[in-house]
GULUMZA-405269 format. One record per residue (C-alpha): residue in three letters; x, y, z. Coordinates in steps of 0.1 Angstrom, whole numbers. Example, Ala and Ser with C-alpha at 12.3 -4.5 7.8 and 13.67 -1.06 7.14 Angstrom:
2
@r=ALA u=123 v=-45 w=78 $
@r=SER u=137 v=-11 w=71 $
***
This chain:
601
@r=UNK u=-119 v=74 w=-149 $
@r=UNK u=-114 v=99 w=-119 $
@r=UNK u=-115 v=87 w=-84 $
@r=UNK u=-148 v=95 w=-64 $
@r=UNK u=-134 v=105 w=-30 $
@r=UNK u=-161 v=110 w=0 $
@r=UNK u=-160 v=145 w=10 $
@r=UNK u=-146 v=157 w=44 $
@r=UNK u=-168 v=180 w=64 $
@r=UNK u=-148 v=208 w=78 $
@r=UNK u=-146 v=213 w=118 $
@r=UNK u=-173 v=242 w=115 $
@r=UNK u=-199 v=218 w=102 $
@r=UNK u=-197 v=200 w=135 $
@r=UNK u=-204 v=232 w=155 $
@r=UNK u=-230 v=245 w=134 $
@r=UNK u=-248 v=215 w=140 $
@r=UNK u=-239 v=215 w=179 $
@r=UNK u=-252 v=254 w=179 $
@r=UNK u=-283 v=244 w=160 $
@r=UNK u=-293 v=215 w=184 $
@r=UNK u=-284 v=239 w=214 $
@r=UNK u=-310 v=265 w=201 $
@r=UNK u=-337 v=243 w=192 $
@r=UNK u=-334 v=231 w=230 $
@r=UNK u=-335 v=263 w=246 $
@r=UNK u=-365 v=277 w=223 $
@r=UNK u=-383 v=245 w=223 $
@r=UNK u=-378 v=215 w=246 $
@r=UNK u=-365 v=237 w=275 $
@r=UNK u=-401 v=257 w=278 $
@r=UNK u=-418 v=223 w=273 $
@r=UNK u=-401 v=210 w=302 $
@r=UNK u=-408 v=238 w=325 $
@r=UNK u=-444 v=241 w=312 $
@r=UNK u=-447 v=200 w=325 $
@r=UNK u=-439 v=212 w=360 $
@r=UNK u=-467 v=238 w=361 $
@r=UNK u=-499 v=227 w=382 $
@r=UNK u=-529 v=239 w=366 $
@r=UNK u=-560 v=252 w=391 $
@r=UNK u=-592 v=267 w=384 $
@r=UNK u=-601 v=306 w=387 $
@r=UNK u=-617 v=300 w=421 $
@r=UNK u=-590 v=281 w=438 $
@r=UNK u=-565 v=312 w=425 $
@r=UNK u=-593 v=338 w=440 $
@r=UNK u=-595 v=317 w=472 $
@r=UNK u=-558 v=316 w=474 $
@r=UNK u=-556 v=354 w=467 $
@r=UNK u=-582 v=361 w=498 $
@r=UNK u=-562 v=339 w=522 $
@r=UNK u=-528 v=358 w=511 $
@r=UNK u=-514 v=324 w=496 $
@r=UNK u=-500 v=336 w=468 $
@r=UNK u=-461 v=348 w=466 $
@r=UNK u=-456 v=356 w=429 $
@r=UNK u=-477 v=362 w=404 $
@r=UNK u=-473 v=370 w=368 $
@r=UNK u=-505 v=382 w=346 $
@r=UNK u=-502 v=372 w=307 $
@r=UNK u=-529 v=375 w=281 $
@r=UNK u=-542 v=342 w=281 $
@r=UNK u=-529 v=329 w=317 $
@r=UNK u=-521 v=336 w=352 $
@r=UNK u=-489 v=318 w=364 $
@r=UNK u=-486 v=321 w=402 $
@r=UNK u=-469 v=304 w=431 $
@r=UNK u=-477 v=295 w=467 $
@r=UNK u=-463 v=318 w=495 $
@r=UNK u=-432 v=296 w=499 $
@r=UNK u=-423 v=296 w=460 $
@r=UNK u=-422 v=263 w=463 $
@r=UNK u=-451 v=250 w=437 $
@r=UNK u=-458 v=266 w=404 $
@r=UNK u=-494 v=272 w=392 $
@r=UNK u=-516 v=284 w=365 $
@r=UNK u=-550 v=291 w=355 $
@r=UNK u=-573 v=310 w=330 $
@r=UNK u=-575 v=344 w=322 $
@r=UNK u=-616 v=363 w=336 $
@r=UNK u=-631 v=394 w=331 $
@r=UNK u=-619 v=402 w=365 $
@r=UNK u=-613 v=441 w=369 $
@r=UNK u=-604 v=443 w=406 $
@r=UNK u=-576 v=412 w=402 $
@r=UNK u=-546 v=436 w=404 $
@r=UNK u=-561 v=455 w=438 $
@r=UNK u=-565 v=422 w=453 $
@r=UNK u=-536 v=406 w=446 $
@r=UNK u=-517 v=437 w=456 $
@r=UNK u=-539 v=438 w=491 $
@r=UNK u=-527 v=403 w=497 $
@r=UNK u=-493 v=409 w=495 $
@r=UNK u=-483 v=390 w=460 $
@r=UNK u=-451 v=399 w=444 $
@r=UNK u=-457 v=409 w=405 $
@r=UNK u=-431 v=395 w=383 $
@r=UNK u=-420 v=387 w=346 $
@r=UNK u=-396 v=359 w=354 $
@r=UNK u=-415 v=337 w=377 $
@r=UNK u=-403 v=304 w=358 $
@r=UNK u=-367 v=313 w=362 $
@r=UNK u=-369 v=322 w=397 $
@r=UNK u=-389 v=291 w=403 $
@r=UNK u=-364 v=266 w=387 $
@r=UNK u=-326 v=279 w=394 $
@r=UNK u=-315 v=242 w=396 $
@r=UNK u=-330 v=231 w=365 $
@r=UNK u=-321 v=265 w=347 $
@r=UNK u=-286 v=260 w=356 $
@r=UNK u=-287 v=224 w=347 $
@r=UNK u=-302 v=230 w=311 $
@r=UNK u=-283 v=264 w=307 $
@r=UNK u=-248 v=252 w=314 $
@r=UNK u=-243 v=218 w=325 $
@r=UNK u=-261 v=205 w=294 $
@r=UNK u=-242 v=224 w=270 $
@r=UNK u=-209 v=218 w=286 $
@r=UNK u=-219 v=178 w=284 $
@r=UNK u=-229 v=183 w=248 $
@r=UNK u=-194 v=202 w=241 $
@r=UNK u=-174 v=173 w=257 $
@r=UNK u=-190 v=149 w=236 $
@r=UNK u=-185 v=166 w=201 $
@r=UNK u=-149 v=171 w=212 $
@r=UNK u=-142 v=134 w=220 $
@r=UNK u=-160 v=123 w=186 $
@r=UNK u=-138 v=148 w=170 $
@r=UNK u=-107 v=136 w=187 $
@r=UNK u=-114 v=99 w=180 $
@r=UNK u=-122 v=106 w=146 $
@r=UNK u=-86 v=128 w=142 $
@r=UNK u=-69 v=100 w=161 $
@r=UNK u=-82 v=73 w=138 $
@r=UNK u=-69 v=93 w=104 $
@r=UNK u=-35 v=103 w=121 $
@r=UNK u=-27 v=71 w=140 $
@r=UNK u=-47 v=40 w=125 $
@r=UNK u=-80 v=29 w=133 $
@r=UNK u=-70 v=17 w=167 $
@r=UNK u=-47 v=48 w=179 $
@r=UNK u=-68 v=52 w=212 $
@r=UNK u=-66 v=17 w=221 $
@r=UNK u=-36 v=26 w=242 $
@r=UNK u=-8 v=-2 w=246 $
@r=UNK u=-34 v=-30 w=231 $
@r=UNK u=-20 v=-53 w=202 $
@r=UNK u=-37 v=-49 w=168 $
@r=UNK u=-28 v=-83 w=158 $
@r=UNK u=-52 v=-102 w=141 $
@r=UNK u=-58 v=-138 w=147 $
@r=UNK u=-60 v=-168 w=123 $
@r=UNK u=-74 v=-200 w=127 $
@r=UNK u=-74 v=-231 w=103 $
@r=UNK u=-99 v=-228 w=76 $
@r=UNK u=-108 v=-250 w=50 $
@r=UNK u=-109 v=-226 w=24 $
@r=UNK u=-74 v=-209 w=36 $
@r=UNK u=-43 v=-207 w=16 $
@r=UNK u=-21 v=-238 w=12 $
@r=UNK u=17 v=-246 w=4 $
@r=UNK u=0 v=-262 w=-25 $
@r=UNK u=-14 v=-227 w=-35 $
@r=UNK u=20 v=-208 w=-36 $
@r=UNK u=47 v=-219 w=-66 $
@r=UNK u=78 v=-208 w=-75 $
@r=UNK u=93 v=-207 w=-40 $
@r=UNK u=101 v=-242 w=-34 $
@r=UNK u=132 v=-234 w=-10 $
@r=UNK u=115 v=-211 w=13 $
@r=UNK u=84 v=-235 w=13 $
@r=UNK u=110 v=-261 w=26 $
@r=UNK u=121 v=-242 w=51 $
@r=UNK u=86 v=-230 w=62 $
@r=UNK u=73 v=-267 w=61 $
@r=UNK u=98 v=-275 w=87 $
@r=UNK u=86 v=-247 w=109 $
@r=UNK u=51 v=-257 w=106 $
@r=UNK u=59 v=-297 w=114 $
@r=UNK u=80 v=-286 w=146 $
@r=UNK u=47 v=-267 w=157 $
@r=UNK u=27 v=-298 w=150 $
@r=UNK u=53 v=-324 w=165 $
@r=UNK u=77 v=-306 w=188 $
@r=UNK u=90 v=-341 w=206 $
@r=UNK u=105 v=-349 w=177 $
@r=UNK u=128 v=-322 w=176 $
@r=UNK u=133 v=-322 w=213 $
@r=UNK u=144 v=-360 w=214 $
@r=UNK u=172 v=-351 w=194 $
@r=UNK u=179 v=-320 w=211 $
@r=UNK u=173 v=-296 w=181 $
@r=UNK u=151 v=-264 w=184 $
@r=UNK u=134 v=-245 w=161 $
@r=UNK u=146 v=-209 w=153 $
@r=UNK u=130 v=-183 w=171 $
@r=UNK u=124 v=-159 w=143 $
@r=UNK u=126 v=-165 w=103 $
@r=UNK u=132 v=-136 w=82 $
@r=UNK u=113 v=-136 w=47 $
@r=UNK u=135 v=-113 w=23 $
@r=UNK u=130 v=-107 w=-13 $
@r=UNK u=117 v=-81 w=-39 $
@r=UNK u=80 v=-67 w=-36 $
@r=UNK u=52 v=-90 w=-51 $
@r=UNK u=71 v=-124 w=-46 $
@r=UNK u=49 v=-137 w=-23 $
@r=UNK u=63 v=-133 w=11 $
@r=UNK u=31 v=-125 w=28 $
@r=UNK u=15 v=-152 w=12 $
@r=UNK u=42 v=-174 w=22 $
@r=UNK u=34 v=-166 w=59 $
@r=UNK u=-6 v=-171 w=49 $
@r=UNK u=3 v=-206 w=38 $
@r=UNK u=18 v=-211 w=73 $
@r=UNK u=-13 v=-201 w=88 $
@r=UNK u=-34 v=-224 w=63 $
@r=UNK u=-10 v=-251 w=72 $
@r=UNK u=-9 v=-250 w=109 $
@r=UNK u=-34 v=-263 w=133 $
@r=UNK u=-19 v=-233 w=156 $
@r=UNK u=-28 v=-198 w=163 $
@r=UNK u=-14 v=-168 w=137 $
@r=UNK u=-9 v=-134 w=148 $
@r=UNK u=-6 v=-112 w=120 $
@r=UNK u=3 v=-72 w=124 $
@r=UNK u=20 v=-48 w=104 $
@r=UNK u=53 v=-33 w=116 $
@r=UNK u=38 v=4 w=110 $
@r=UNK u=6 v=-5 w=136 $
@r=UNK u=36 v=-6 w=167 $
@r=UNK u=43 v=30 w=158 $
@r=UNK u=20 v=57 w=179 $
@r=UNK u=17 v=93 w=179 $
@r=UNK u=24 v=87 w=218 $
@r=UNK u=57 v=80 w=232 $
@r=UNK u=58 v=44 w=247 $
@r=UNK u=27 v=30 w=231 $
@r=UNK u=46 v=11 w=203 $
@r=UNK u=67 v=-8 w=233 $
@r=UNK u=34 v=-15 w=250 $
@r=UNK u=20 v=-32 w=220 $
@r=UNK u=49 v=-53 w=216 $
@r=UNK u=47 v=-65 w=254 $
@r=UNK u=9 v=-70 w=250 $
@r=UNK u=14 v=-92 w=214 $
@r=UNK u=38 v=-114 w=231 $
@r=UNK u=17 v=-119 w=261 $
@r=UNK u=-12 v=-130 w=239 $
@r=UNK u=13 v=-152 w=224 $
@r=UNK u=25 v=-170 w=253 $
@r=UNK u=-8 v=-176 w=263 $
@r=UNK u=-17 v=-194 w=231 $
@r=UNK u=16 v=-213 w=226 $
@r=UNK u=26 v=-227 w=208 $
@r=UNK u=18 v=-204 w=180 $
@r=UNK u=34 v=-186 w=150 $
@r=UNK u=36 v=-144 w=153 $
@r=UNK u=38 v=-130 w=116 $
@r=UNK u=51 v=-92 w=115 $
@r=UNK u=46 v=-76 w=78 $
@r=UNK u=70 v=-49 w=68 $
@r=UNK u=94 v=-54 w=99 $
@r=UNK u=117 v=-26 w=87 $
@r=UNK u=92 v=-1 w=95 $
@r=UNK u=103 v=-6 w=134 $
@r=UNK u=137 v=-26 w=129 $
@r=UNK u=157 v=2 w=114 $
@r=UNK u=195 v=4 w=127 $
@r=UNK u=200 v=27 w=154 $
@r=UNK u=223 v=51 w=141 $
@r=UNK u=225 v=78 w=167 $
@r=UNK u=204 v=101 w=149 $
@r=UNK u=176 v=100 w=172 $
@r=UNK u=176 v=105 w=209 $
@r=UNK u=170 v=75 w=234 $
@r=UNK u=132 v=85 w=238 $
@r=UNK u=126 v=78 w=201 $
@r=UNK u=92 v=59 w=198 $
@r=UNK u=107 v=36 w=172 $
@r=UNK u=139 v=28 w=189 $
@r=UNK u=120 v=21 w=224 $
@r=UNK u=97 v=-4 w=203 $
@r=UNK u=128 v=-21 w=186 $
@r=UNK u=143 v=-25 w=221 $
@r=UNK u=113 v=-38 w=234 $
@r=UNK u=110 v=-65 w=202 $
@r=UNK u=148 v=-75 w=209 $
@r=UNK u=139 v=-81 w=247 $
@r=UNK u=107 v=-100 w=240 $
@r=UNK u=126 v=-123 w=216 $
@r=UNK u=156 v=-130 w=237 $
@r=UNK u=147 v=-119 w=273 $
@r=UNK u=150 v=-139 w=306 $
@r=UNK u=116 v=-153 w=303 $
@r=UNK u=119 v=-180 w=272 $
@r=UNK u=91 v=-179 w=248 $
@r=UNK u=87 v=-217 w=244 $
@r=UNK u=68 v=-224 w=210 $
@r=UNK u=64 v=-191 w=201 $
@r=UNK u=80 v=-188 w=164 $
@r=UNK u=83 v=-151 w=147 $
@r=UNK u=78 v=-146 w=112 $
@r=UNK u=86 v=-113 w=97 $
@r=UNK u=88 v=-101 w=58 $
@r=UNK u=111 v=-70 w=45 $
@r=UNK u=122 v=-59 w=14 $
@r=UNK u=147 v=-40 w=28 $
@r=UNK u=172 v=-65 w=49 $
@r=UNK u=201 v=-40 w=50 $
@r=UNK u=185 v=-16 w=69 $
@r=UNK u=175 v=-39 w=97 $
@r=UNK u=195 v=-35 w=130 $
@r=UNK u=221 v=-62 w=135 $
@r=UNK u=207 v=-68 w=169 $
@r=UNK u=177 v=-82 w=158 $
@r=UNK u=190 v=-104 w=127 $
@r=UNK u=221 v=-120 w=150 $
@r=UNK u=215 v=-156 w=161 $
@r=UNK u=192 v=-164 w=186 $
@r=UNK u=166 v=-136 w=175 $
@r=UNK u=162 v=-139 w=137 $
@r=UNK u=180 v=-173 w=134 $
@r=UNK u=169 v=-182 w=97 $
@r=UNK u=166 v=-160 w=64 $
@r=UNK u=146 v=-172 w=41 $
@r=UNK u=151 v=-155 w=6 $
@r=UNK u=123 v=-151 w=-15 $
@r=UNK u=134 v=-142 w=-50 $
@r=UNK u=120 v=-137 w=-83 $
@r=UNK u=108 v=-168 w=-97 $
@r=UNK u=128 v=-186 w=-126 $
@r=UNK u=112 v=-201 w=-160 $
@r=UNK u=100 v=-232 w=-140 $
@r=UNK u=87 v=-212 w=-110 $
@r=UNK u=72 v=-188 w=-135 $
@r=UNK u=54 v=-213 w=-157 $
@r=UNK u=39 v=-231 w=-119 $
@r=UNK u=28 v=-196 w=-107 $
@r=UNK u=8 v=-190 w=-141 $
@r=UNK u=-10 v=-226 w=-139 $
@r=UNK u=-17 v=-218 w=-100 $
@r=UNK u=-36 v=-183 w=-109 $
@r=UNK u=-54 v=-199 w=-140 $
@r=UNK u=-70 v=-225 w=-120 $
@r=UNK u=-102 v=-202 w=-119 $
@r=UNK u=-99 v=-191 w=-153 $
@r=UNK u=-113 v=-205 w=-184 $
@r=UNK u=-86 v=-212 w=-209 $
@r=UNK u=-86 v=-223 w=-243 $
@r=UNK u=-66 v=-253 w=-256 $
@r=UNK u=-40 v=-234 w=-276 $
@r=UNK u=-27 v=-219 w=-242 $
@r=UNK u=11 v=-223 w=-237 $
@r=UNK u=23 v=-216 w=-201 $
@r=UNK u=60 v=-221 w=-213 $
@r=UNK u=60 v=-194 w=-234 $
@r=UNK u=40 v=-171 w=-215 $
@r=UNK u=64 v=-176 w=-190 $
@r=UNK u=96 v=-171 w=-212 $
@r=UNK u=79 v=-137 w=-227 $
@r=UNK u=74 v=-126 w=-190 $
@r=UNK u=110 v=-132 w=-175 $
@r=UNK u=119 v=-110 w=-146 $
@r=UNK u=84 v=-108 w=-135 $
@r=UNK u=71 v=-115 w=-98 $
@r=UNK u=44 v=-135 w=-86 $
@r=UNK u=21 v=-105 w=-80 $
@r=UNK u=28 v=-93 w=-117 $
@r=UNK u=21 v=-130 w=-133 $
@r=UNK u=-11 v=-129 w=-115 $
@r=UNK u=-21 v=-96 w=-128 $
@r=UNK u=-14 v=-108 w=-163 $
@r=UNK u=-38 v=-136 w=-158 $
@r=UNK u=-63 v=-113 w=-147 $
@r=UNK u=-57 v=-90 w=-176 $
@r=UNK u=-58 v=-115 w=-201 $
@r=UNK u=-95 v=-127 w=-185 $
@r=UNK u=-107 v=-91 w=-187 $
@r=UNK u=-96 v=-89 w=-224 $
@r=UNK u=-114 v=-121 w=-231 $
@r=UNK u=-147 v=-104 w=-215 $
@r=UNK u=-140 v=-71 w=-235 $
@r=UNK u=-142 v=-89 w=-266 $
@r=UNK u=-174 v=-113 w=-256 $
@r=UNK u=-156 v=-143 w=-254 $
@r=UNK u=-157 v=-170 w=-227 $
@r=UNK u=-119 v=-184 w=-230 $
@r=UNK u=-90 v=-169 w=-224 $
@r=UNK u=-66 v=-176 w=-255 $
@r=UNK u=-30 v=-173 w=-260 $
@r=UNK u=-36 v=-142 w=-277 $
@r=UNK u=-47 v=-128 w=-247 $
@r=UNK u=-21 v=-136 w=-225 $
@r=UNK u=8 v=-124 w=-248 $
@r=UNK u=-12 v=-90 w=-251 $
@r=UNK u=-18 v=-91 w=-215 $
@r=UNK u=23 v=-93 w=-209 $
@r=UNK u=27 v=-59 w=-229 $
@r=UNK u=-2 v=-43 w=-210 $
@r=UNK u=18 v=-52 w=-174 $
@r=UNK u=55 v=-40 w=-190 $
@r=UNK u=41 v=-15 w=-215 $
@r=UNK u=4 v=-2 w=-208 $
@r=UNK u=-26 v=-5 w=-228 $
@r=UNK u=-23 v=8 w=-262 $
@r=UNK u=-31 v=44 w=-268 $
@r=UNK u=-56 v=38 w=-297 $
@r=UNK u=-63 v=77 w=-297 $
@r=UNK u=-25 v=88 w=-304 $
@r=UNK u=-20 v=94 w=-339 $
@r=UNK u=15 v=99 w=-352 $
@r=UNK u=23 v=118 w=-379 $
@r=UNK u=38 v=104 w=-411 $
@r=UNK u=73 v=111 w=-404 $
@r=UNK u=70 v=107 w=-366 $
@r=UNK u=59 v=69 w=-376 $
@r=UNK u=85 v=65 w=-404 $
@r=UNK u=112 v=74 w=-376 $
@r=UNK u=95 v=50 w=-350 $
@r=UNK u=95 v=20 w=-377 $
@r=UNK u=133 v=28 w=-384 $
@r=UNK u=140 v=32 w=-348 $
@r=UNK u=127 v=-3 w=-335 $
@r=UNK u=136 v=-22 w=-368 $
@r=UNK u=175 v=-11 w=-360 $
@r=UNK u=171 v=-26 w=-324 $
@r=UNK u=160 v=-57 w=-340 $
@r=UNK u=184 v=-59 w=-369 $
@r=UNK u=218 v=-54 w=-346 $
@r=UNK u=204 v=-81 w=-320 $
@r=UNK u=199 v=-106 w=-349 $
@r=UNK u=230 v=-98 w=-368 $
@r=UNK u=251 v=-107 w=-334 $
@r=UNK u=258 v=-140 w=-319 $
@r=UNK u=242 v=-147 w=-282 $
@r=UNK u=216 v=-122 w=-286 $
@r=UNK u=179 v=-129 w=-274 $
@r=UNK u=157 v=-140 w=-305 $
@r=UNK u=133 v=-113 w=-315 $
@r=UNK u=95 v=-121 w=-304 $
@r=UNK u=77 v=-92 w=-316 $
@r=UNK u=81 v=-59 w=-330 $
@r=UNK u=56 v=-30 w=-328 $
@r=UNK u=47 v=9 w=-332 $
@r=UNK u=17 v=12 w=-319 $
@r=UNK u=20 v=37 w=-288 $
@r=UNK u=16 v=27 w=-252 $
@r=UNK u=2 v=46 w=-222 $
@r=UNK u=35 v=42 w=-205 $
@r=UNK u=49 v=66 w=-228 $
@r=UNK u=66 v=42 w=-253 $
@r=UNK u=57 v=47 w=-288 $
@r=UNK u=70 v=12 w=-301 $
@r=UNK u=91 v=-13 w=-287 $
@r=UNK u=111 v=-46 w=-297 $
@r=UNK u=105 v=-79 w=-276 $
@r=UNK u=132 v=-102 w=-273 $
@r=UNK u=128 v=-133 w=-257 $
@r=UNK u=155 v=-160 w=-244 $
@r=UNK u=147 v=-197 w=-245 $
@r=UNK u=158 v=-197 w=-209 $
@r=UNK u=169 v=-178 w=-178 $
@r=UNK u=203 v=-165 w=-175 $
@r=UNK u=224 v=-163 w=-146 $
@r=UNK u=256 v=-151 w=-161 $
@r=UNK u=266 v=-128 w=-188 $
@r=UNK u=300 v=-129 w=-205 $
@r=UNK u=315 v=-94 w=-214 $
@r=UNK u=309 v=-101 w=-249 $
@r=UNK u=271 v=-106 w=-244 $
@r=UNK u=271 v=-73 w=-224 $
@r=UNK u=289 v=-52 w=-253 $
@r=UNK u=264 v=-68 w=-276 $
@r=UNK u=236 v=-58 w=-257 $
@r=UNK u=250 v=-23 w=-253 $
@r=UNK u=253 v=-26 w=-293 $
@r=UNK u=218 v=-33 w=-295 $
@r=UNK u=205 v=-4 w=-272 $
@r=UNK u=221 v=19 w=-296 $
@r=UNK u=208 v=2 w=-326 $
@r=UNK u=176 v=26 w=-323 $
@r=UNK u=197 v=57 w=-325 $
@r=UNK u=220 v=43 w=-354 $
@r=UNK u=192 v=34 w=-375 $
@r=UNK u=178 v=68 w=-373 $
@r=UNK u=211 v=86 w=-383 $
@r=UNK u=214 v=60 w=-410 $
@r=UNK u=183 v=58 w=-426 $
@r=UNK u=169 v=96 w=-415 $
@r=UNK u=203 v=116 w=-413 $
@r=UNK u=186 v=130 w=-383 $
@r=UNK u=182 v=120 w=-345 $
@r=UNK u=150 v=116 w=-323 $
@r=UNK u=143 v=119 w=-288 $
@r=UNK u=130 v=85 w=-289 $
@r=UNK u=164 v=72 w=-279 $
@r=UNK u=163 v=85 w=-240 $
@r=UNK u=156 v=53 w=-223 $
@r=UNK u=177 v=32 w=-244 $
@r=UNK u=208 v=54 w=-235 $
@r=UNK u=201 v=52 w=-201 $
@r=UNK u=199 v=15 w=-203 $
@r=UNK u=229 v=14 w=-223 $
@r=UNK u=254 v=37 w=-197 $
@r=UNK u=237 v=16 w=-169 $
@r=UNK u=253 v=-16 w=-184 $
@r=UNK u=286 v=2 w=-195 $
@r=UNK u=291 v=17 w=-157 $
@r=UNK u=284 v=-15 w=-145 $
@r=UNK u=311 v=-34 w=-168 $
@r=UNK u=338 v=-9 w=-149 $
@r=UNK u=327 v=-3 w=-118 $
@r=UNK u=311 v=-37 w=-103 $
@r=UNK u=322 v=-65 w=-127 $
@r=UNK u=356 v=-58 w=-132 $
@r=UNK u=357 v=-59 w=-171 $
@r=UNK u=377 v=-28 w=-179 $
@r=UNK u=415 v=-34 w=-187 $
@r=UNK u=424 v=-2 w=-171 $
@r=UNK u=406 v=-7 w=-135 $
@r=UNK u=407 v=-45 w=-135 $
@r=UNK u=389 v=-65 w=-107 $
@r=UNK u=383 v=-34 w=-82 $
@r=UNK u=350 v=-26 w=-72 $
@r=UNK u=343 v=12 w=-72 $
@r=UNK u=303 v=7 w=-66 $
@r=UNK u=279 v=-6 w=-44 $
@r=UNK u=243 v=-15 w=-46 $
@r=UNK u=218 v=-1 w=-21 $
@r=UNK u=184 v=-15 w=-19 $
@r=UNK u=189 v=-46 w=-39 $
@r=UNK u=156 v=-58 w=-38 $
@r=UNK u=140 v=-21 w=-42 $
@r=UNK u=154 v=-11 w=-77 $
@r=UNK u=194 v=-15 w=-68 $
@r=UNK u=202 v=22 w=-67 $
@r=UNK u=241 v=23 w=-68 $
@r=UNK u=269 v=49 w=-51 $
@r=UNK u=304 v=54 w=-60 $
@r=UNK u=330 v=46 w=-34 $
@r=UNK u=359 v=64 w=-51 $
@r=UNK u=381 v=97 w=-57 $
@r=UNK u=365 v=124 w=-79 $
@r=UNK u=397 v=117 w=-103 $
@r=UNK u=388 v=79 w=-104 $
@r=UNK u=352 v=92 w=-108 $
@r=UNK u=361 v=110 w=-141 $
@r=UNK u=384 v=84 w=-157 $
@r=UNK u=351 v=60 w=-152 $
@r=UNK u=331 v=86 w=-171 $
@r=UNK u=358 v=85 w=-199 $
@r=UNK u=358 v=47 w=-201 $
@r=UNK u=318 v=47 w=-202 $
@r=UNK u=315 v=68 w=-232 $
@r=UNK u=345 v=50 w=-248 $
@r=UNK u=324 v=17 w=-243 $
@r=UNK u=293 v=31 w=-255 $
@r=UNK u=305 v=49 w=-285 $
@r=UNK u=325 v=18 w=-296 $
@r=UNK u=292 v=-2 w=-298 $
@r=UNK u=273 v=25 w=-311 $
@r=UNK u=300 v=23 w=-341 $
@r=UNK u=296 v=-12 w=-346 $
@r=UNK u=256 v=-10 w=-348 $
@r=UNK u=259 v=20 w=-374 $
@r=UNK u=285 v=-4 w=-395 $
@r=UNK u=258 v=-37 w=-392 $
@r=UNK u=230 v=-13 w=-403 $
@r=UNK u=248 v=4 w=-431 $
@r=UNK u=261 v=-32 w=-443 $
@r=UNK u=224 v=-42 w=-442 $
@r=UNK u=209 v=-11 w=-454 $
@r=UNK u=185 v=-27 w=-480 $
@r=UNK u=168 v=-50 w=-454 $
@r=UNK u=165 v=-22 w=-429 $
@r=UNK u=147 v=-2 w=-453 $
@r=UNK u=126 v=-36 w=-464 $
@r=UNK u=117 v=-40 w=-428 $
@r=UNK u=108 v=-8 w=-419 $
@r=UNK u=83 v=-5 w=-450 $
@r=UNK u=70 v=-36 w=-436 $
@r=UNK u=65 v=-26 w=-401 $
@r=UNK u=54 v=7 w=-411 $
@r=UNK u=24 v=-6 w=-430 $
@r=UNK u=15 v=-36 w=-406 $
@r=UNK u=25 v=-17 w=-374 $
@r=UNK u=29 v=-48 w=-356 $
@r=UNK u=50 v=-80 w=-369 $
@r=UNK u=59 v=-111 w=-350 $
@r=UNK u=97 v=-124 w=-344 $
@r=UNK u=88 v=-150 w=-375 $
@r=UNK u=78 v=-126 w=-398 $
@r=UNK u=110 v=-106 w=-389 $
@r=UNK u=133 v=-135 w=-393 $
@r=UNK u=116 v=-147 w=-423 $
@r=UNK u=127 v=-114 w=-442 $
@r=UNK u=162 v=-112 w=-423 $
@r=UNK u=169 v=-146 w=-438 $
@r=UNK u=152 v=-139 w=-475 $
***
């Protein structure tokens, strides 16, 4: 479904409205206002003033006569009569004939309405447009110069508590200590202990850093200030530093309290000299450093900050005395995933057959946000099927939706493509099954997904793995090459379906050499560093060009060796390969139990 966006009016639209209003004012409102200033008299009074030479200016119209007194200070009007000698009498009395009597009678009002009022309207429209532009360019409060945009939270009975945050026990323990200190500071002062001035929450996206901060707000009885790092950065130099000062001023007034800065890397990046001394971010960072550890002590003010790029923060910000404590909020382990699933499933109606332990094992490596999405997708699937309970099948399918996307029901593979995909996926599964220390196969499917995958093989470990031996990595590389090997053995050809397998195998083989020290040629030498470990873990080589060429050759040798091993396994089990591929071709999806029954038959 296409996103419906609100149309944005061009600038000329607003000026068109302004000109229309101005024209209506000049042609309708202005004459009405002037008409309201004219005194209406009878024709006899007009004749009397003519005879007594009391008329200054006169304008004879087809339906009325407009005239002034001799001093031109009062404007009169009267009706028209059949009076042939009128013009001669007026001329004899010394009256001045004119066609612009209204404009001459009201010079101040004419200037006011013709010049001053349009200028005021133009300024008003300009201010409105400037404010609208500022709101788009610098946030909703771009014109609140120097004022902090921090949101203040108070204790709520419906707020998030620590009991609502699962899978981060170590982080909760550290933050519980902070909350206890804010409640009972005297207990810590008696023994001479002081709480950290700053606590830095670090971890991958979606692990619950912001939720933990909200839980602190829910657990504490003190004011809780929340602001994003990007809100300090303004389009005017110096405004960010002013907002920092205002934030800490408010915090000191309400101490003891907690200040939470989300995505602090927006203002806390290292000062590497690439920008001048007047750079807005640098000024904001300098002010933050001063406020956290300046001459004035911030008694009772605890700073919480969250980031997924701790390596980019300035060392002056992370040193002791500022952010004294770093709290890792990593991806949850098996037990943590199970607890997170249970927390998010509290408001969901579940069938009795739901096994959270199995779902947690299938969702290995998932973050808390992804696990919450899995529960939600399962509930949506149940609603689409007009059911009132979420079943185990719903949860298992929702894992595949989060990992690989929805099923592409309109994608129709040709018979040749379907056979190729079936052999490819069975190749992965059969190579994995015939090797020791490989994760059991949970599911094999050749139904295309919206992520672009034409099929996949799901392997599920019994528990979390924190260490991998060299043999296990080599077995995993062989499993990755099993799909291409199956195509070569069964079809005598190759397809583009192995592109992701090749990428994963190459990454593992290179890591064996450059990071894990598992190469006989290079030994225990690190030749690659990991950047942004919480944001994908990009790597960069730190060696000479000659060494890089040797690494490339070693990587090719490892993959070729495991590829040959996979080919041999499949050739030795050619009968099983054909049987399993035919079974998968017919059913399109088979479970790990069905797969192992055929393998062991």
